[in-house]
C-alpha positions as CSV (number, residue, x, y, z in Angstrom):
1,M,38.4,27.7,19.9
2,T,40.5,30.2,21.8
3,T,39.6,32.4,24.8
4,Y,41.2,35.8,24.9
5,T,41.5,38.2,27.9
6,F,41.6,41.8,26.8
7,Q,42.1,44.9,29.0
8,P,41.1,48.0,27.1
9,D,43.3,51.2,27.3
10,H,41.1,53.4,25.1
11,Y,37.4,53.6,24.2
12,H,35.1,54.9,21.4
13,T,31.9,56.9,21.5
14,T,31.0,56.0,18.0
15,L,30.4,52.6,16.4
16,G,32.4,52.7,13.1
17,P,35.3,51.5,11.1
18,H,37.9,52.1,13.8
19,A,41.2,50.2,14.0
20,P,40.5,46.8,15.7
21,V,42.0,46.2,19.2
22,L,42.0,42.4,18.8
23,T,41.6,39.9,16.0
24,I,39.6,36.7,16.8
25,A,38.4,33.7,14.9
26,D,34.9,32.3,14.4
27,G,34.0,30.6,17.7
28,D,36.5,32.4,19.9
29,T,35.6,33.9,23.3
30,V,36.7,37.2,24.7
31,L,36.8,38.2,28.4
32,T,37.0,42.0,28.7
33,T,35.7,45.0,30.7
34,S,33.7,48.1,30.1
35,V,33.5,51.5,31.8
36,D,30.2,53.1,32.8
37,A,28.3,55.6,30.7
38,A,30.3,58.4,32.2
39,G,33.6,56.8,31.5
40,R,34.4,55.5,35.0
41,D,36.2,52.1,35.4
42,A,36.0,49.4,38.1
43,S,37.8,51.6,40.6
44,G,35.3,54.5,40.0
45,E,38.0,56.6,38.3
46,R,37.1,58.5,35.2
47,V,39.5,57.1,32.5
48,T,37.7,58.4,29.4
49,P,35.1,61.0,28.4
50,G,31.5,59.9,28.9
51,G,28.8,59.1,26.4
52,N,28.5,55.3,26.6
53,P,32.2,54.6,25.8
54,Q,32.7,51.3,24.0
55,T,35.3,48.6,24.4
56,G,36.6,47.4,21.0
57,P,36.3,47.0,18.2
58,F,37.0,43.2,17.9
59,F,37.8,42.0,14.3
60,V,36.3,38.6,13.6
61,T,38.2,36.7,10.9
62,G,36.0,35.6,8.0
63,A,33.1,37.9,8.7
64,E,32.2,39.8,5.5
65,P,29.4,42.1,4.4
66,G,26.3,40.0,3.8
67,D,27.1,37.6,6.6
68,T,25.5,37.5,10.1
69,L,27.4,37.8,13.3
70,A,26.1,35.8,16.2
71,L,27.2,37.2,19.5
72,H,26.5,35.0,22.6
73,L,26.5,37.0,25.8
74,D,28.2,34.4,28.1
75,H,28.7,36.6,31.2
76,L,27.7,40.1,32.2
77,Y,28.2,41.5,35.7
78,P,29.1,44.7,37.6
79,N,32.7,44.8,38.6
80,R,32.3,47.6,41.3
81,D,30.0,48.3,44.2
82,S,28.5,51.6,43.0
83,G,26.3,52.9,40.3
84,W,24.3,56.0,39.4
85,T,21.0,57.0,37.7
86,R,19.1,60.2,36.9
87,N,16.3,61.0,39.4
88,V,13.5,62.5,37.3
89,L,11.5,61.1,34.4
90,A,12.6,62.3,30.9
91,A,10.4,65.1,29.5
92,N,9.3,63.1,26.5
93,V,7.7,60.2,28.5
94,V,5.1,62.4,30.3
95,D,2.5,64.8,29.2
96,P,3.7,68.3,28.2
97,G,2.1,70.0,31.2
98,T,3.7,67.5,33.6
99,A,7.1,67.9,31.8
100,L,7.0,71.7,32.5
101,A,6.4,71.1,36.2
102,R,9.1,68.5,36.8
103,P,11.6,68.9,39.5
104,E,15.2,69.8,38.5
105,R,17.0,66.7,37.2
106,D,19.9,65.5,39.3
107,Y,21.8,62.2,39.9
108,A,21.1,59.5,42.4
109,N,23.8,57.1,43.6
110,W,23.3,53.4,44.2
111,V,25.0,50.8,46.3
112,I,25.5,47.5,44.4
113,D,25.8,44.4,46.6
114,R,27.4,42.0,44.1
115,A,27.4,39.1,46.5
116,A,23.7,39.4,47.4
117,G,22.8,40.4,43.8
118,T,20.9,43.5,44.8
119,A,21.1,47.3,44.4
120,R,19.8,50.0,46.8
121,L,19.9,53.7,47.0
122,A,23.0,55.1,48.7
123,A,21.0,57.9,50.4
124,P,17.4,56.7,50.5
125,A,14.7,59.1,51.6
126,G,11.0,58.8,52.5
127,R,9.2,55.7,51.5
128,L,12.2,54.3,49.4
129,T,14.3,53.6,52.5
130,N,13.8,49.9,52.3
131,L,13.9,49.6,48.5
132,S,16.2,46.8,47.3
133,L,16.2,45.7,43.7
134,P,17.5,42.4,42.3
135,L,20.3,42.8,39.9
136,A,19.5,42.1,36.2
137,P,22.8,43.0,34.4
138,M,22.4,43.9,30.8
139,L,24.3,45.7,28.0
140,G,22.7,49.0,27.0
141,C,24.9,49.8,24.0
142,F,26.7,47.3,21.8
143,G,26.8,46.1,18.2
144,V,28.9,46.2,15.1
145,A,30.2,48.8,12.6
146,P,27.4,50.3,10.5
147,K,27.0,50.3,6.7
148,G,28.6,52.8,4.4
149,R,31.7,53.3,6.6
150,Q,29.7,55.5,8.9
151,A,30.6,56.3,12.5
152,I,27.4,56.4,14.4
153,S,27.2,58.0,17.9
154,T,26.8,55.7,20.9
155,A,23.9,58.0,21.9
156,T,21.7,56.3,19.3
157,S,21.0,53.1,17.4
158,A,20.4,51.7,13.9
159,E,20.5,48.4,11.9
160,N,24.0,47.7,13.4
161,G,22.8,47.9,17.0
162,G,24.1,50.6,19.2
163,N,22.3,52.3,22.1
164,M,19.2,50.1,22.2
165,D,18.9,49.8,26.0
166,Y,16.8,46.7,25.8
167,R,16.7,44.9,29.2
168,G,16.6,41.5,27.4
169,F,20.2,41.8,26.4
170,V,21.3,39.7,29.4
171,A,23.8,36.8,29.9
172,G,22.6,33.7,28.1
173,T,21.2,35.6,25.1
174,T,22.5,35.3,21.6
175,V,22.2,38.4,19.5
176,Y,22.5,38.4,15.7
177,F,23.8,41.5,13.8
178,P,24.0,42.1,10.1
179,V,27.7,42.4,9.0
180,F,28.5,45.6,7.1
181,E,32.3,45.9,7.4
182,P,35.0,43.2,7.0
183,G,35.5,41.6,10.4
184,A,32.1,42.9,11.6
185,L,34.0,45.0,14.3
186,I,32.3,44.2,17.6
187,F,31.8,47.0,20.2
188,V,30.5,46.3,23.8
189,G,29.7,48.7,26.7
190,D,27.2,50.7,28.7
191,G,26.5,48.1,31.4
192,H,23.4,48.5,33.5
193,A,23.0,46.7,36.8
194,V,19.3,47.2,36.6
195,Q,17.0,49.0,34.2
196,G,13.2,49.3,33.7
197,D,11.6,49.1,30.3
198,G,12.1,52.2,28.1
199,E,15.0,53.6,30.1
200,I,12.5,56.4,31.0
201,V,14.8,58.4,33.3
202,G,17.5,58.3,30.6
203,T,19.7,55.7,32.5
204,G,19.7,52.4,34.0
205,I,21.9,51.9,37.1
206,E,25.1,52.8,35.3
207,T,28.2,50.9,36.3
208,S,31.3,49.3,34.9
209,F,31.2,45.6,33.8
210,D,33.0,42.4,33.4
211,I,32.0,41.0,30.0
212,R,32.5,37.6,28.3
213,F,31.2,36.9,24.8
214,T,31.6,34.4,22.1
215,A,31.4,35.3,18.4
216,R,30.3,33.1,15.5
217,V,30.0,33.9,11.8
218,L,27.0,32.7,9.9
219,K,28.3,32.8,6.3
220,G,25.9,33.9,3.6
221,R,23.1,34.6,6.0
222,R,21.8,38.1,5.4
223,I,19.5,39.8,7.9
224,G,18.2,43.4,8.0
225,W,18.0,44.3,11.7
226,P,19.3,42.9,15.0
227,R,17.8,39.6,16.1
228,G,18.1,37.6,19.2
229,E,17.1,34.5,21.1
230,N,17.1,33.2,24.6
231,E,15.8,30.0,26.1
232,A,12.2,31.0,25.7
233,E,11.9,33.3,22.8
234,I,13.2,34.6,19.5
235,F,13.0,38.4,19.0
236,A,13.7,41.1,16.4
237,V,14.8,44.6,17.1
238,G,13.8,47.8,15.3
239,N,15.5,51.2,16.0
240,A,13.9,54.4,14.7
241,R,11.9,57.4,15.6
242,P,8.9,57.8,15.8
243,L,8.1,54.7,17.8
244,D,5.7,53.3,15.2
245,Q,8.6,53.1,12.7
246,A,10.7,51.2,15.2
247,L,7.8,48.8,15.6
248,Q,7.5,48.4,11.8
249,H,11.2,47.5,11.5
250,A,11.0,44.9,14.2
251,T,7.8,43.4,12.9
252,T,9.1,43.2,9.3
253,E,12.3,41.6,10.5
254,M,10.3,39.0,12.5
255,L,8.1,38.3,9.4
256,R,11.2,37.7,7.3
257,W,12.6,35.4,9.9
258,L,9.5,33.3,10.1
259,Q,9.3,33.0,6.4
260,A,12.9,32.3,5.6
261,D,13.9,30.0,8.5
262,Y,10.6,28.4,9.6
263,G,9.1,28.0,6.1
264,L,5.9,30.0,6.8
265,S,4.0,31.7,4.1
266,E,3.2,35.4,4.7
267,I,-0.4,34.4,5.6
268,E,0.7,31.8,8.0
269,A,3.2,34.1,9.7
270,S,0.6,36.8,9.9
271,L,-1.9,34.5,11.6
272,L,0.7,33.5,14.1
273,L,2.0,37.0,14.8
274,G,-1.5,38.4,14.9
275,Q,-2.5,36.4,18.0
276,C,0.8,35.4,19.6
277,V,3.3,38.3,19.1
278,R,4.6,40.2,22.2
279,Y,6.3,43.6,22.1
280,E,8.6,45.3,24.5
281,I,10.0,48.8,24.5
282,G,13.8,48.9,24.6
283,N,14.1,52.7,25.0
284,V,12.1,55.8,24.5
285,F,14.8,58.2,25.6
286,D,17.5,58.1,22.9
287,P,17.4,59.8,19.4
288,A,16.2,56.5,18.0
289,Y,13.6,54.5,19.9
290,T,13.8,50.7,20.2
291,V,11.0,48.2,19.9
292,V,11.4,44.5,20.3
293,C,9.1,41.9,18.6
294,K,9.0,38.5,20.3
295,V,7.6,35.1,19.6
296,A,7.7,32.2,22.1
297,K,9.9,29.2,21.0
298,Q,7.2,26.9,22.4
299,L,4.9,28.0,19.6
300,L,7.6,27.5,17.0
301,G,8.8,24.1,18.2
302,A,6.4,22.1,15.9
303,L,7.2,24.3,13.0
304,A,11.0,24.0,13.3
305,T,11.0,20.3,13.7
306,D,8.5,19.1,11.2
307,P,9.4,15.4,10.5
308,A,9.6,13.7,7.1
309,P,6.8,11.2,6.9
310,D,8.8,8.6,5.1
311,S,11.5,8.2,7.8
312,G,10.3,10.0,11.0
313,Q,13.6,11.9,11.0
314,V,13.9,15.5,11.9
315,W,14.8,18.0,9.2
316,G,18.4,19.0,9.5
317,F,21.7,17.2,9.3
318,A,25.1,16.9,11.0
319,L,26.8,19.9,9.4
320,A,30.3,18.7,10.3
321,D,29.8,15.4,8.4
322,V,29.0,17.1,5.1
323,A,30.5,20.6,5.1
324,D,33.6,19.6,3.1
325,A,31.6,17.7,0.6
326,L,29.2,20.7,0.0
327,S,31.8,23.3,-0.8
328,C,30.9,25.0,-4.1
329,S,33.5,24.9,-7.0
330,K,33.4,27.9,-9.3
331,G,33.3,27.7,-13.0
332,R,31.6,24.3,-13.5
333,R,28.4,22.5,-12.5
334,T,29.0,20.0,-9.7
335,I,26.7,17.8,-7.7
336,R,27.8,17.3,-4.2
337,G,24.7,15.9,-2.5
338,I,21.2,14.7,-2.6
339,F,18.9,16.9,-0.5
340,S,15.2,17.0,0.5
341,V,14.1,20.7,0.6
342,K,10.9,22.1,1.8
343,P,9.3,24.0,-1.1
344,P,8.8,27.3,0.8
345,Y,12.5,27.4,1.3
346,L,13.6,26.8,-2.3
347,N,13.6,30.4,-3.4
348,R,15.5,31.6,-0.3
349,I,18.6,29.4,-0.2
350,G,20.2,30.2,-3.5
351,F,19.9,27.0,-5.6
352,R,21.1,27.3,-9.1
353,P,19.4,24.6,-11.0
354,F,20.5,23.3,-14.4
355,R,18.7,24.7,-17.5
356,R,17.5,21.3,-18.7
357,F,17.2,19.6,-15.3
358,R,15.1,21.3,-12.7
359,P,14.0,18.8,-10.0
360,N,14.0,21.6,-7.5
361,C,11.4,23.8,-9.3
362,P,8.0,23.5,-7.5
363,R,6.2,24.7,-10.7
364,S,7.6,21.8,-12.8
365,P,4.8,19.3,-13.6
366,K,7.2,16.5,-13.0
367,S,10.9,16.0,-12.1
368,L,13.5,13.5,-12.9
369,F,13.0,11.7,-9.6
370,P,9.6,12.9,-8.2
371,S,9.0,12.9,-4.5
372,R,6.1,11.0,-3.0
373,H,5.6,13.7,-0.4
374,P,4.2,17.1,-1.5
375,H,5.8,18.9,1.4
376,K,9.3,18.3,0.1
377,I,11.2,18.1,-3.2
378,L,14.3,16.1,-3.9
379,V,17.2,18.1,-5.3
380,L,20.6,17.3,-6.8
381,N,22.8,20.3,-6.5
382,C,25.8,21.8,-4.8
383,L,25.3,24.3,-1.9
384,P,27.7,27.1,-0.8
385,G,28.9,26.6,2.8
386,G,27.0,29.6,4.0
387,V,23.8,28.3,2.5
388,V,24.4,24.9,4.2
389,A,24.8,26.6,7.5
390,A,21.6,28.6,7.2
391,A,19.6,25.7,5.9
392,H,20.9,23.5,8.8
393,E,19.9,26.1,11.4
394,A,16.5,26.5,9.8
395,R,16.0,22.7,9.6
396,Q,14.7,23.1,6.1
397,V,17.1,20.7,4.4
398,R,17.9,17.0,5.0
399,V,20.9,15.3,3.4
400,H,20.4,11.8,2.1
401,A,23.7,11.4,0.3
402,C,26.8,13.5,-0.1
403,N,30.5,13.6,-0.9
404,Q,29.9,12.6,-4.5
405,R,31.2,14.7,-7.3
406,V,29.5,14.5,-10.7
407,N,30.6,16.9,-13.5
408,L,27.7,17.8,-15.8
409,P,29.0,18.8,-19.2
410,G,26.2,20.2,-21.3
411,R,23.5,17.8,-22.5
412,A,25.1,14.8,-20.8
413,A,23.7,16.1,-17.6
414,H,20.6,13.9,-17.5
415,R,22.4,10.7,-18.4
416,E,25.2,11.4,-15.8
417,V,22.7,12.3,-13.1
418,R,20.6,9.2,-13.7
419,R,23.6,6.9,-13.8
420,A,25.2,8.3,-10.6
421,S,22.2,8.9,-8.4
422,A,19.1,7.0,-9.5
423,A,19.7,4.1,-7.1
424,Q,20.2,6.4,-4.1
425,F,17.0,8.4,-5.0
426,A,15.0,5.2,-5.3
427,Q,16.3,4.1,-1.9
428,V,15.5,7.4,-0.3
429,E,12.0,7.7,-1.6
430,G,11.1,4.0,-1.4
431,L,10.7,3.8,-5.1
432,A,12.9,0.7,-5.6
């Protein structure tokens, strides 16, 4: 893994298929900077027009449409001692009568004490004289290039991310984006030293940032909207207007996540979300609003680590030990491993069973080597690398044997499978 230091010399106010400024590999880390929303850098000098200018894009080798980009926010912090906000609530967050009577909007300047980790008004007045806010550095606008080779303004947001202004995008968070363009094309910018929920004055405390992120590619893992996780929660993000449509996108994405990666049925996921979901508002100022749907990891712990009764082992496997053996060869049927698969996950991980041999079909009355345990089914098959990675992260597959290669020409399949693998299946299931 390589760490790059990149100093930008130009910026973009759209997220789109722009020429990359740096090419990185899966797992690489980038240290860079961003200007504030008005285009001012660490010295306070305006170096580019305003409008949430973005640093990037960064091209990630191996990222292709249909993959997922995992962006870990390693470090986010202001790199200057000043910031600014607007001083009056946005017209759309108050009642119409109140909006008409608002004072004239202006700017307020803030002093950022980076050593103390606080921010205060530069010219406080009245009862805000002693106001001091703890810094909570976050990225307001970032993401990847959108679908259809669009270039979407940094004023708004969509499936690719963008100007979401969610105060949960802090250091230590991993954010997942669907990949729409080769290389994903990562953009970062719009640092806020502090911001309240909803960005209801139209800004956070806008300032320039030092940024460090690490990019990973999850091959073959397709998602619809941005997702994220931190130490305590997983969350899904919906961007749209009106607000209820943003909530619908976020809730739908969380439902899909719980079904695909945690093996829950729609009823099970609905029961869990109905009583345990938490929502946050990212922004209600931009052209597209942002709603975040969250579930506590503590609630999901038992679901994600369901042990196999026969061995007490946790579902999942050491990916590095089997990745080479599980590469899929095109043009012929090849067995590369013996897997236990949770039935709810079977239709989501892309198995291609043989016509006459379907041990991974939950509807079959019997299989060649039946499992003793109804919650899992033994499968002989090969898995593409991206499927392996997704299954590994979801803890839905356990590998019992691998690195064997058995060609299956036509009707000889049953005999070859039985000869090569019966002993291993019997050992795994305690049938011997």
